[in-house]
NUKENU-39630 format. One record per residue: residue number from 1; residue in one letter; x, z, y of N, C-alpha, C in turn. Coordinates in Angstrom, 1 decimal. Atoms other than C-alpha are relative to their C-alpha. Layout:
REM residues N
<rec k="NUM" r="A" n_east="X" n_up="Z" n_north="Y" ca_east="X" ca_up="Z" ca_north="Y" c_east="X" c_up="Z" c_north="Y"/>
...
***
This chain:
REM residues 65
<rec k="1" r="X" n_east="0.4" n_up="1.3" n_north="-0.4" ca_east="-13.2" ca_up="35.8" ca_north="15.7" c_east="1.1" c_up="-0.6" c_north="0.9"/>
<rec k="2" r="X" n_east="-1.0" n_up="0.5" n_north="-1.0" ca_east="-10.6" ca_up="35.4" ca_north="18.5" c_east="1.2" c_up="-0.6" c_north="-0.8"/>
<rec k="3" r="X" n_east="-1.1" n_up="0.5" n_north="0.7" ca_east="-7.8" ca_up="34.9" ca_north="16.0" c_east="-0.3" c_up="-1.3" c_north="-0.7"/>
<rec k="4" r="X" n_east="0.4" n_up="1.2" n_north="0.6" ca_east="-9.7" ca_up="32.2" ca_north="14.2" c_east="0.0" c_up="-1.1" c_north="1.0"/>
<rec k="5" r="X" n_east="0.0" n_up="1.0" n_north="-1.1" ca_east="-10.2" ca_up="30.3" ca_north="17.5" c_east="1.5" c_up="-0.4" c_north="0.3"/>
<rec k="6" r="X" n_east="-1.4" n_up="0.3" n_north="-0.3" ca_east="-6.4" ca_up="30.5" ca_north="18.2" c_east="0.6" c_up="-0.8" c_north="-1.1"/>
<rec k="7" r="X" n_east="-0.6" n_up="0.8" n_north="1.1" ca_east="-5.5" ca_up="29.3" ca_north="14.7" c_east="-0.6" c_up="-1.4" c_north="-0.1"/>
<rec k="8" r="X" n_east="0.6" n_up="1.4" n_north="0.0" ca_east="-8.0" ca_up="26.4" ca_north="14.9" c_east="0.6" c_up="-0.8" c_north="1.1"/>
<rec k="9" r="X" n_east="-0.6" n_up="0.7" n_north="-1.1" ca_east="-6.6" ca_up="25.4" ca_north="18.3" c_east="1.4" c_up="-0.4" c_north="-0.3"/>
<rec k="10" r="X" n_east="-1.3" n_up="0.3" n_north="0.4" ca_east="-3.1" ca_up="25.6" ca_north="16.9" c_east="0.1" c_up="-1.3" c_north="-0.9"/>
<rec k="11" r="X" n_east="0.1" n_up="1.2" n_north="0.9" ca_east="-4.0" ca_up="23.1" ca_north="14.1" c_east="-0.5" c_up="-1.2" c_north="0.7"/>
<rec k="12" r="X" n_east="0.5" n_up="1.1" n_north="-0.8" ca_east="-5.9" ca_up="20.9" ca_north="16.5" c_east="1.1" c_up="-0.6" c_north="0.8"/>
<rec k="13" r="X" n_east="-1.1" n_up="0.5" n_north="-0.9" ca_east="-2.9" ca_up="20.7" ca_north="18.8" c_east="1.0" c_up="-0.7" c_north="-0.8"/>
<rec k="14" r="X" n_east="-0.9" n_up="0.6" n_north="0.9" ca_east="-0.6" ca_up="20.0" ca_north="15.9" c_east="-0.5" c_up="-1.4" c_north="-0.4"/>
<rec k="15" r="X" n_east="0.6" n_up="1.3" n_north="0.4" ca_east="-2.9" ca_up="17.2" ca_north="14.7" c_east="0.1" c_up="-1.0" c_north="1.1"/>
<rec k="16" r="X" n_east="-0.1" n_up="0.9" n_north="-1.2" ca_east="-3.1" ca_up="15.7" ca_north="18.2" c_east="1.4" c_up="-0.5" c_north="0.2"/>
<rec k="17" r="X" n_east="-1.4" n_up="0.3" n_north="-0.2" ca_east="0.7" ca_up="15.8" ca_north="18.6" c_east="0.5" c_up="-1.0" c_north="-1.1"/>
<rec k="18" r="X" n_east="-0.4" n_up="0.9" n_north="1.1" ca_east="1.1" ca_up="14.1" ca_north="15.2" c_east="-0.7" c_up="-1.4" c_north="0.1"/>
<rec k="19" r="X" n_east="0.8" n_up="1.3" n_north="0.1" ca_east="-1.7" ca_up="11.5" ca_north="15.3" c_east="0.1" c_up="-0.8" c_north="1.3"/>
<rec k="20" r="X" n_east="0.1" n_up="0.8" n_north="-1.3" ca_east="-1.7" ca_up="10.5" ca_north="19.0" c_east="1.3" c_up="-0.1" c_north="0.7"/>
<rec k="21" r="X" n_east="-1.3" n_up="0.0" n_north="-0.7" ca_east="1.8" ca_up="11.3" ca_north="20.2" c_east="1.2" c_up="-0.2" c_north="-0.8"/>
<rec k="22" r="X" n_east="-1.1" n_up="0.4" n_north="0.9" ca_east="3.9" ca_up="10.5" ca_north="17.2" c_east="1.1" c_up="1.0" c_north="-0.3"/>
<rec k="23" r="X" n_east="-0.9" n_up="-1.0" n_north="0.4" ca_east="5.6" ca_up="13.8" ca_north="16.7" c_east="-0.1" c_up="0.1" c_north="-1.5"/>
<rec k="24" r="X" n_east="0.2" n_up="-0.2" n_north="1.5" ca_east="6.3" ca_up="14.8" ca_north="13.1" c_east="-0.1" c_up="1.6" c_north="-0.1"/>
<rec k="25" r="X" n_east="0.3" n_up="-1.4" n_north="0.3" ca_east="5.3" ca_up="18.2" ca_north="11.6" c_east="1.3" c_up="0.8" c_north="0.0"/>
<rec k="26" r="X" n_east="-1.2" n_up="-0.7" n_north="0.0" ca_east="8.9" ca_up="19.2" ca_north="11.0" c_east="0.5" c_up="0.4" c_north="1.4"/>
<rec k="27" r="X" n_east="-0.5" n_up="-0.2" n_north="-1.3" ca_east="9.9" ca_up="18.8" ca_north="14.6" c_east="-0.9" c_up="1.1" c_north="0.8"/>
<rec k="28" r="X" n_east="1.0" n_up="-1.0" n_north="-0.6" ca_east="6.7" ca_up="20.7" ca_north="15.8" c_east="0.3" c_up="1.4" c_north="-0.5"/>
<rec k="29" r="X" n_east="-0.2" n_up="-1.4" n_north="0.6" ca_east="7.3" ca_up="23.6" ca_north="13.4" c_east="1.3" c_up="0.6" c_north="0.4"/>
<rec k="30" r="X" n_east="-1.3" n_up="-0.5" n_north="-0.3" ca_east="10.9" ca_up="23.9" ca_north="14.4" c_east="0.3" c_up="0.1" c_north="1.5"/>
<rec k="31" r="X" n_east="-0.1" n_up="-0.2" n_north="-1.5" ca_east="10.3" ca_up="24.0" ca_north="18.2" c_east="0.1" c_up="1.5" c_north="0.3"/>
<rec k="32" r="X" n_east="0.0" n_up="-1.3" n_north="-0.5" ca_east="11.1" ca_up="27.2" ca_north="20.0" c_east="-1.4" c_up="0.2" c_north="0.7"/>
<rec k="33" r="X" n_east="1.4" n_up="-0.2" n_north="-0.6" ca_east="7.7" ca_up="28.7" ca_north="21.2" c_east="-0.1" c_up="-0.5" c_north="1.4"/>
<rec k="34" r="X" n_east="0.1" n_up="0.5" n_north="-1.4" ca_east="8.5" ca_up="28.1" ca_north="24.9" c_east="0.2" c_up="-1.5" c_north="0.1"/>
<rec k="35" r="X" n_east="-0.2" n_up="1.4" n_north="0.0" ca_east="9.7" ca_up="24.6" ca_north="24.1" c_east="-1.3" c_up="-0.7" c_north="-0.4"/>
<rec k="36" r="X" n_east="1.3" n_up="0.6" n_north="0.4" ca_east="6.4" ca_up="23.8" ca_north="22.4" c_east="-0.9" c_up="0.0" c_north="1.2"/>
<rec k="37" r="X" n_east="0.8" n_up="-0.1" n_north="-1.2" ca_east="4.6" ca_up="25.1" ca_north="25.5" c_east="0.3" c_up="-1.0" c_north="1.1"/>
<rec k="38" r="X" n_east="-0.5" n_up="1.0" n_north="-1.0" ca_east="6.7" ca_up="22.9" ca_north="27.8" c_east="-0.5" c_up="-1.4" c_north="-0.4"/>
<rec k="39" r="X" n_east="0.4" n_up="1.3" n_north="0.4" ca_east="6.0" ca_up="19.8" ca_north="25.7" c_east="-1.5" c_up="-0.2" c_north="0.1"/>
<rec k="40" r="X" n_east="1.4" n_up="0.1" n_north="-0.1" ca_east="2.3" ca_up="20.5" ca_north="25.6" c_east="-0.4" c_up="-0.1" c_north="1.4"/>
<rec k="41" r="X" n_east="0.3" n_up="0.2" n_north="-1.4" ca_east="2.2" ca_up="21.0" ca_north="29.3" c_east="0.3" c_up="-1.4" c_north="0.6"/>
<rec k="42" r="X" n_east="-0.3" n_up="1.3" n_north="-0.4" ca_east="4.0" ca_up="17.8" ca_north="29.9" c_east="-0.9" c_up="-1.1" c_north="-0.6"/>
<rec k="43" r="X" n_east="1.0" n_up="1.0" n_north="0.5" ca_east="1.6" ca_up="15.9" ca_north="27.6" c_east="-1.3" c_up="0.1" c_north="0.7"/>
<rec k="44" r="X" n_east="1.3" n_up="-0.2" n_north="-0.8" ca_east="-1.4" ca_up="17.4" ca_north="29.4" c_east="0.1" c_up="-0.7" c_north="1.3"/>
<rec k="45" r="X" n_east="-0.2" n_up="0.7" n_north="-1.3" ca_east="0.0" ca_up="16.2" ca_north="32.7" c_east="0.0" c_up="-1.5" c_north="-0.2"/>
<rec k="46" r="X" n_east="0.0" n_up="1.4" n_north="0.3" ca_east="0.7" ca_up="12.8" ca_north="31.2" c_east="-1.4" c_up="-0.6" c_north="-0.2"/>
<rec k="47" r="X" n_east="1.4" n_up="0.4" n_north="0.4" ca_east="-2.8" ca_up="12.5" ca_north="29.8" c_east="-0.8" c_up="-0.1" c_north="1.3"/>
<rec k="48" r="X" n_east="0.8" n_up="0.0" n_north="-1.3" ca_east="-4.3" ca_up="13.5" ca_north="33.2" c_east="0.4" c_up="-1.2" c_north="0.9"/>
<rec k="49" r="X" n_east="-0.4" n_up="1.1" n_north="-0.8" ca_east="-2.2" ca_up="10.9" ca_north="35.0" c_east="-0.5" c_up="-1.3" c_north="-0.5"/>
<rec k="50" r="X" n_east="0.6" n_up="1.2" n_north="0.6" ca_east="-3.3" ca_up="8.2" ca_north="32.6" c_east="-1.5" c_up="-0.1" c_north="0.2"/>
<rec k="51" r="X" n_east="1.4" n_up="0.0" n_north="-0.3" ca_east="-6.9" ca_up="9.2" ca_north="33.0" c_east="-0.3" c_up="-0.4" c_north="1.4"/>
<rec k="52" r="X" n_east="0.1" n_up="0.3" n_north="-1.4" ca_east="-6.5" ca_up="9.0" ca_north="36.8" c_east="0.3" c_up="-1.5" c_north="0.2"/>
<rec k="53" r="X" n_east="-0.2" n_up="1.5" n_north="-0.1" ca_east="-5.0" ca_up="5.5" ca_north="36.5" c_east="-1.2" c_up="-0.8" c_north="-0.5"/>
<rec k="54" r="X" n_east="1.1" n_up="0.7" n_north="0.5" ca_east="-7.9" ca_up="4.4" ca_north="34.4" c_east="-1.2" c_up="0.1" c_north="1.0"/>
<rec k="55" r="X" n_east="1.1" n_up="-0.2" n_north="-1.0" ca_east="-10.4" ca_up="5.9" ca_north="36.9" c_east="0.3" c_up="-0.9" c_north="1.2"/>
<rec k="56" r="X" n_east="-0.4" n_up="0.8" n_north="-1.2" ca_east="-8.5" ca_up="4.2" ca_north="39.8" c_east="-0.2" c_up="-1.5" c_north="-0.3"/>
<rec k="57" r="X" n_east="0.2" n_up="1.5" n_north="0.4" ca_east="-8.5" ca_up="0.8" ca_north="37.9" c_east="-1.5" c_up="-0.3" c_north="-0.1"/>
<rec k="58" r="X" n_east="1.4" n_up="0.3" n_north="0.1" ca_east="-12.2" ca_up="1.1" ca_north="37.1" c_east="-0.6" c_up="-0.1" c_north="1.4"/>
<rec k="59" r="X" n_east="0.6" n_up="0.1" n_north="-1.4" ca_east="-13.0" ca_up="1.8" ca_north="40.8" c_east="0.4" c_up="-1.3" c_north="0.6"/>
<rec k="60" r="X" n_east="-0.4" n_up="1.3" n_north="-0.5" ca_east="-10.9" ca_up="-1.2" ca_north="41.8" c_east="-0.7" c_up="-1.1" c_north="-0.5"/>
<rec k="61" r="X" n_east="0.7" n_up="1.1" n_north="0.7" ca_east="-12.6" ca_up="-3.4" ca_north="39.3" c_east="-1.5" c_up="0.0" c_north="0.5"/>
<rec k="62" r="X" n_east="1.4" n_up="-0.1" n_north="-0.5" ca_east="-16.1" ca_up="-2.2" ca_north="40.6" c_east="0.0" c_up="-0.6" c_north="1.4"/>
<rec k="63" r="X" n_east="-0.1" n_up="0.5" n_north="-1.4" ca_east="-15.0" ca_up="-3.0" ca_north="44.2" c_east="0.1" c_up="-1.5" c_north="0.0"/>
<rec k="64" r="X" n_east="-0.3" n_up="1.4" n_north="0.0" ca_east="-13.9" ca_up="-6.5" ca_north="43.2" c_east="-1.3" c_up="-0.8" c_north="-0.4"/>
<rec k="65" r="X" n_east="1.2" n_up="0.7" n_north="0.5" ca_east="-17.3" ca_up="-7.3" ca_north="41.6" c_east="-1.0" c_up="-0.2" c_north="1.1"/>
***
């Protein structure tokens, strides 16, 4: 079962990279494994920063009301 979860996560990650971040499958499949990990870590950090900006903006908007 653990292998299935890893495989499913692999495809979900590829799908997210393609659909939301505009990578193409060729580039994803030809990344060096550590390169893929670096890009995924950078994307996670970027997403968290964007979420924090949205939370900050929402809090600012609430204070203005």
